[in-house]
C-alpha positions as CSV (number, residue, x, y, z in Angstrom):
1,M,0.0,0.0,0.0
2,S,2.8,2.4,0.9
3,H,4.4,1.7,-2.4
4,G,1.2,2.6,-4.2
5,F,0.9,5.9,-2.3
6,R,4.5,6.8,-3.3
7,M,3.8,5.9,-6.9
8,R,0.7,8.1,-7.0
9,A,2.5,11.0,-5.4
10,R,5.3,10.7,-8.0
11,E,2.7,10.7,-10.7
12,L,1.1,13.9,-9.3
13,V,4.5,15.6,-9.1
14,T,5.2,14.7,-12.7
15,L,1.9,16.1,-13.8
16,E,2.5,19.3,-11.9
17,L,6.2,19.9,-12.7
18,G,6.8,17.7,-15.7
19,P,9.0,14.6,-16.0
20,E,12.3,14.6,-14.2
21,I,15.4,15.0,-16.4
22,E,17.5,11.8,-16.4
23,S,20.7,13.7,-15.5
24,D,18.9,15.2,-12.4
25,M,17.8,11.7,-11.4
26,T,21.3,10.4,-11.7
27,L,22.7,13.3,-9.6
28,K,20.1,12.7,-6.9
29,L,20.8,9.0,-6.7
30,A,24.5,9.7,-6.5
31,R,23.9,12.1,-3.6
32,E,21.7,9.7,-1.8
33,V,24.2,6.8,-2.1
34,E,26.8,8.8,-0.1
35,A,24.5,10.8,2.2
36,E,24.9,10.3,5.9
37,R,21.2,10.6,6.6
38,F,18.0,8.6,6.0
39,T,17.2,8.6,2.3
40,R,14.6,7.2,-0.2
41,L,17.1,4.5,-1.0
42,D,17.1,3.4,2.6
43,R,13.3,3.3,2.7
44,A,13.3,1.1,-0.4
45,L,15.8,-1.3,1.1
46,L,13.9,-1.5,4.4
47,D,10.6,-2.1,2.6
48,H,12.1,-5.3,1.2
49,T,13.8,-6.4,4.4
50,K,12.3,-9.5,6.0
51,R,13.1,-10.4,9.6
52,G,16.3,-8.4,9.5
53,F,17.6,-9.7,6.2
54,L,17.5,-8.3,2.7
55,A,17.9,-10.6,-0.3
56,I,18.7,-8.4,-3.3
57,S,17.2,-11.0,-5.7
58,A,13.9,-10.6,-3.9
59,M,13.6,-6.9,-4.8
60,P,11.4,-6.1,-7.8
61,P,13.1,-5.7,-11.2
62,A,14.6,-2.2,-11.5
63,E,16.6,-0.2,-14.0
64,R,20.3,-0.9,-13.9
65,Q,21.0,2.5,-12.5
66,T,18.6,2.0,-9.6
67,H,20.1,-1.4,-8.8
68,A,23.6,0.1,-8.8
69,A,22.4,2.8,-6.5
70,H,21.0,0.2,-4.1
71,M,24.2,-1.7,-4.0
72,G,26.2,1.5,-3.6
73,R,24.0,2.5,-0.7
74,L,24.5,-0.9,1.0
75,R,28.2,-0.5,0.8
76,K,28.0,3.0,2.3
77,L,25.8,1.8,5.1
78,E,28.3,-1.0,5.7
79,Q,31.1,1.6,6.0
80,L,29.0,3.4,8.7
81,G,28.6,0.1,10.6
82,L,24.9,0.0,10.1
83,V,24.6,-3.2,8.0
84,R,26.7,-6.2,7.0
85,E,26.8,-8.6,4.1
86,F,25.6,-11.9,5.6
87,Q,26.4,-13.8,2.4
88,T,26.6,-13.0,-1.3
89,G,23.4,-11.1,-2.2
90,V,22.0,-11.2,1.3
91,W,22.4,-8.3,3.8
92,E,21.7,-8.2,7.5
93,I,19.9,-4.9,8.4
94,P,19.2,-4.5,12.1
95,A,15.8,-3.0,13.2
96,D,17.5,0.0,14.7
97,S,19.4,1.0,11.5
98,E,16.7,3.6,10.6
99,P,16.8,5.5,13.9
100,K,20.6,5.3,14.0
101,L,20.8,6.7,10.5
102,K,18.3,9.5,11.3
103,S,20.4,10.3,14.3
104,I,23.5,10.6,12.2
105,G,21.6,12.9,9.8
106,T,20.5,15.1,12.7
107,R,24.1,15.4,14.0
108,G,25.2,16.3,10.5
109,D,22.6,19.1,10.3
110,I,23.7,20.3,13.7
111,I,27.3,20.6,12.6
112,K,26.2,22.5,9.5
113,T,24.3,24.9,11.8
114,M,27.3,25.4,14.0
115,H,29.5,26.1,11.0
116,R,27.0,28.7,9.7
117,A,26.6,30.3,13.2
118,L,30.4,30.8,13.5
119,R,30.7,32.1,10.0
120,E,27.9,34.6,10.5
121,S,29.5,35.8,13.8
122,G,33.0,36.1,12.2
123,I,34.4,33.4,14.5
124,D,37.0,30.9,13.3
125,R,37.1,27.6,15.2
126,P,38.2,24.1,14.1
127,A,35.5,21.5,13.6
128,G,37.3,19.3,16.2
129,S,36.2,21.7,18.9
130,F,32.5,21.1,18.3
131,A,30.5,19.5,21.1
132,L,26.8,18.7,21.8
133,F,25.5,19.7,25.1
134,D,24.0,16.7,27.0
135,P,21.6,17.7,29.8
136,A,21.6,14.0,31.0
137,K,25.1,14.3,32.3
138,P,25.0,15.6,35.9
139,N,26.6,18.9,36.8
140,T,27.1,19.8,33.2
141,R,27.7,23.6,32.7
142,I,29.0,25.7,29.9
143,V,29.7,29.4,29.8
144,G,30.6,31.5,26.8
145,R,29.6,33.8,24.0
146,V,26.4,33.3,22.1
147,A,27.5,32.7,18.5
148,G,24.1,31.7,17.1
149,I,20.5,31.1,18.0
150,G,17.5,29.7,16.1
151,L,14.5,27.4,16.2
152,T,14.6,23.6,16.2
153,D,10.8,23.4,16.2
154,E,8.8,26.4,15.0
155,I,5.5,24.9,15.9
156,N,6.4,24.4,19.6
157,D,8.8,27.4,19.6
158,R,11.9,25.4,20.7
159,H,15.2,27.1,20.5
160,Y,18.8,26.1,20.1
161,V,21.9,28.1,20.9
162,V,25.5,27.8,19.7
163,I,27.9,28.8,22.5
164,D,31.6,29.7,21.9
165,G,32.7,28.4,25.3
166,T,35.3,29.4,27.8
167,D,36.5,25.8,27.7
168,G,37.8,26.3,24.2
169,K,35.0,24.3,22.6
170,V,31.9,25.3,20.6
171,H,28.7,23.9,22.0
172,Y,25.3,23.3,20.5
173,A,22.4,23.1,23.0
174,D,18.7,22.5,22.6
175,V,17.3,24.9,25.3
176,G,13.6,24.3,24.6
177,H,11.0,27.0,24.7
178,L,12.3,30.5,25.5
179,P,10.0,33.4,26.1
180,P,10.8,36.3,23.8
181,E,12.3,38.4,26.5
182,L,14.7,35.6,27.5
183,V,16.0,34.9,24.0
184,P,19.7,36.0,23.9
185,E,21.4,37.9,21.1
186,R,24.6,37.2,19.3
187,G,27.6,38.4,21.4
188,M,25.9,38.2,24.7
189,I,27.6,36.0,27.4
190,A,25.4,33.1,28.7
191,A,25.6,30.1,30.9
192,I,23.8,26.8,30.2
193,D,23.2,24.3,33.1
194,A,21.8,20.8,33.2
195,Q,19.1,20.5,35.8
196,T,16.8,17.7,37.0
197,G,13.4,18.8,38.2
198,G,9.7,18.5,37.9
199,E,7.5,15.6,38.7
200,D,9.0,13.4,36.0
201,Q,12.6,14.3,37.1
202,K,13.7,14.6,33.5
203,P,16.9,16.4,32.7
204,R,16.3,19.9,31.6
205,T,18.5,22.7,30.2
206,R,18.5,26.2,31.7
207,L,19.9,29.2,30.0
208,R,20.9,32.3,31.8
209,I,22.3,35.5,30.4
210,L,25.4,36.7,32.3
211,S,26.2,39.8,30.3
212,Y,24.0,41.7,27.8
213,L,27.0,43.5,26.4
214,N,29.6,41.8,24.3
215,L,33.1,41.0,25.7
216,E,34.9,44.0,24.1
217,K,32.4,46.5,25.4
218,L,33.0,45.3,29.0
219,V,36.7,46.4,29.1
220,A,36.0,50.0,30.0
221,A,32.3,49.8,30.9
222,E,31.3,51.9,33.8
223,G,29.1,49.3,35.4
224,A,29.4,46.1,37.5
225,T,30.2,43.7,34.7
226,W,30.6,39.9,34.3
227,L,34.3,40.5,34.1
228,D,34.4,42.2,37.5
229,K,32.5,39.3,39.1
230,Q,35.0,36.9,37.5
231,L,37.9,38.9,38.9
232,L,36.4,38.9,42.4
233,N,35.0,35.4,42.5
234,R,37.0,32.9,44.6
235,K,35.9,30.2,42.1
236,P,35.8,31.9,38.7
237,E,35.0,30.1,35.5
238,S,37.9,28.1,34.2
239,L,39.3,29.6,31.0
240,S,41.0,27.6,28.3
241,D,44.0,28.9,26.5
242,Q,42.1,28.2,23.2
243,G,39.2,29.9,21.5
244,F,36.9,32.1,23.6
245,G,38.7,31.1,26.8
246,A,41.9,32.7,25.5
247,E,39.9,35.8,24.4
248,A,38.3,36.2,27.8
249,S,41.6,35.8,29.6
250,G,43.0,38.7,27.5
251,V,40.0,40.9,28.2
252,L,40.1,40.1,31.9
253,A,43.7,41.4,32.1
254,R,42.6,44.6,30.3
255,R,39.6,45.1,32.7
256,R,42.0,44.5,35.6
257,Q,44.2,47.3,34.4
258,W,41.2,49.6,33.8
259,L,40.0,49.1,37.4
260,L,43.4,50.0,38.7
261,S,43.6,53.1,36.5
262,Q,40.2,54.3,37.8
263,G,41.3,53.8,41.4
264,L,38.6,51.2,41.9
265,A,41.1,48.5,42.9
266,Q,44.7,48.1,44.2
267,L,47.3,45.4,44.0
268,T,48.4,43.5,47.1
269,P,52.1,42.8,47.6
270,D,51.6,39.3,46.1
271,G,50.0,40.8,43.0
272,A,46.4,40.0,43.8
273,L,43.6,42.4,42.9
274,R,42.1,44.1,46.0
275,P,38.9,46.1,45.2
276,V,38.0,49.3,47.1
277,P,35.1,48.8,49.5
278,G,31.8,48.7,47.6
279,M,33.4,48.6,44.2
280,L,30.6,46.7,42.5
281,D,28.0,48.9,44.1
282,Q,29.9,52.1,43.0
283,L,30.1,50.8,39.4
284,R,26.4,49.8,39.4
285,Q,25.3,53.2,40.7
286,K,27.3,55.0,38.1
287,D,25.8,52.8,35.3
288,L,22.3,53.5,36.6
289,R,23.0,57.3,36.8
290,Q,24.1,57.5,33.2
291,A,21.2,55.4,32.0
292,S,18.7,57.5,34.0
293,V,20.0,60.8,32.5
294,A,19.4,59.5,29.0
295,L,16.0,58.1,29.9
296,S,15.0,61.4,31.6
297,K,15.6,63.2,28.3
298,E,13.7,60.6,26.3
299,L,10.7,60.3,28.6
300,G,10.6,63.9,29.8
301,L,10.3,62.6,33.4
302,A,12.5,62.9,36.5
303,H,14.3,59.9,37.8
304,I,13.7,58.8,41.4
305,E,15.6,56.1,43.3
306,P,13.3,54.5,46.0
307,S,14.7,54.2,49.5
308,E,14.4,51.2,51.7
309,G,10.8,50.8,52.9
310,E,9.3,53.0,50.1
311,R,6.5,51.7,47.9
312,V,6.9,51.7,44.1
313,S,3.7,51.9,42.1
314,G,3.8,52.4,38.3
315,T,3.6,51.0,34.8
316,Y,6.2,48.6,33.5
317,E,7.2,50.2,30.3
318,R,10.1,48.1,29.1
319,S,13.5,46.7,30.0
320,I,17.0,48.0,29.1
321,H,20.3,46.3,28.9
322,L,23.2,47.8,30.8
323,A,26.7,46.7,31.7
324,S,25.4,45.9,35.2
325,G,22.6,43.7,33.9
326,R,19.0,44.1,32.9
327,F,16.7,46.7,34.4
328,A,13.0,47.5,34.2
329,V,11.7,51.0,33.5
330,V,8.8,51.6,35.9
331,Q,6.9,54.8,34.8
332,M,4.8,56.9,37.2
333,T,2.9,60.1,36.7
334,K,5.8,62.5,36.8
335,E,8.8,60.2,37.5
336,F,10.3,56.9,36.6
337,A,12.4,54.4,38.4
338,L,15.0,51.8,37.3
339,V,14.7,48.6,39.1
340,P,16.4,45.2,38.6
341,W,14.4,43.2,36.0
342,Q,12.7,39.9,37.1
343,Q,11.4,37.1,35.1
344,S,8.0,37.7,36.7
345,F,7.8,40.9,34.6
346,E,7.8,38.9,31.4
347,G,4.7,39.6,29.3
348,R,3.6,42.4,31.7
349,G,4.6,45.4,29.4
350,G,2.1,48.3,29.9
351,R,0.7,46.7,33.1
352,H,0.8,48.1,36.6
353,L,3.4,47.0,39.1
354,L,3.3,47.4,42.9
355,G,6.4,46.7,45.0
356,F,8.5,47.8,48.0
357,R,12.2,48.5,48.4
358,T,13.8,46.3,50.9
359,R,17.3,46.0,52.3
360,E,17.9,43.1,49.9
361,G,16.3,44.7,46.8
362,F,12.6,44.8,45.8
363,E,9.5,42.8,46.6
364,W,6.8,42.8,44.0
365,G,3.1,42.0,44.1
366,Q,2.7,42.2,47.8
367,S,0.9,44.8,49.9
368,R,2.4,46.4,53.0
369,S,1.1,49.2,55.2
370,I,4.4,50.8,56.1
371,G,6.6,53.1,54.1
372,L,6.2,56.2,52.1
373,G,4.4,55.8,48.8
374,L,6.0,56.7,45.4
375,G,4.1,56.7,42.2
376,N,0.5,56.9,41.0
């Protein structure tokens, strides 16, 4: 029956587009013989496989060209370790040969995607550095520059990312569904972690953006950057001497010199970097002041900074990307505030927010009877 459907489909295509030129058919067959993916030749071979064995003599009469293609395809599959010649004219084809071949095809498509992402980002890396992120491996984590992003499944809105990693490798990861506001852009620095959670305890992939600015812009950025946190962290990300790891090491050294030149850090007798008290907070505040000046001109509103215990009530307008991270613009009647962005803000553009400034930061969506009110 399936053979009849294929024949009918072929007839309809011929009626619509005209007969296929013989040279085109020859070229297609040649490509399918050598293809490292599941092809029409494989489907024809499997259709005539009985109990794991294919007898060439049992296949229906075919043109000499098609027969040669079938034999060439069997030899190719033999090279791939998917089939073996049991005896002359009889081939053993395991039941899992189809999924294995489809898996090989998928991997080939992924490698092409990685090559394209690197080319479009102007990054040169050897193919030997390519790796696929496996969330099933415990404690798996990669950090690096986003070299590419796209959809693996447009219907279910599933994304993939290509990460130029600090470990010197280039990683491809299926990160599943990402809300629009969490989709990273090329050049951003991100981390991907393997997690196990939910009722089914299935491994999952979590993507976090560590820096919204690219590596070069962080060197002299007046903000609390990913580089600063690396320099101050007792357990910083390990950096390879290859690829992006080598680039990050060089940029860290330049950032270190910038901090020293700005009087934001000093060197200890043993050469270690010692930040001035509150260095990260100073940088963050300067970053916010510069952004608020630009926003004041744009919005025609005054900028206010809520104090501890004060209420913030206003409309969530949008988010902005700074060296210090992502911040939300909360607009009131005559003023606006810049507050750390939270994932709970996603999809709430133009809606009202109510929160309170605490010692640790902000609490949103809860009512309190204390504190002075700011906003509408």
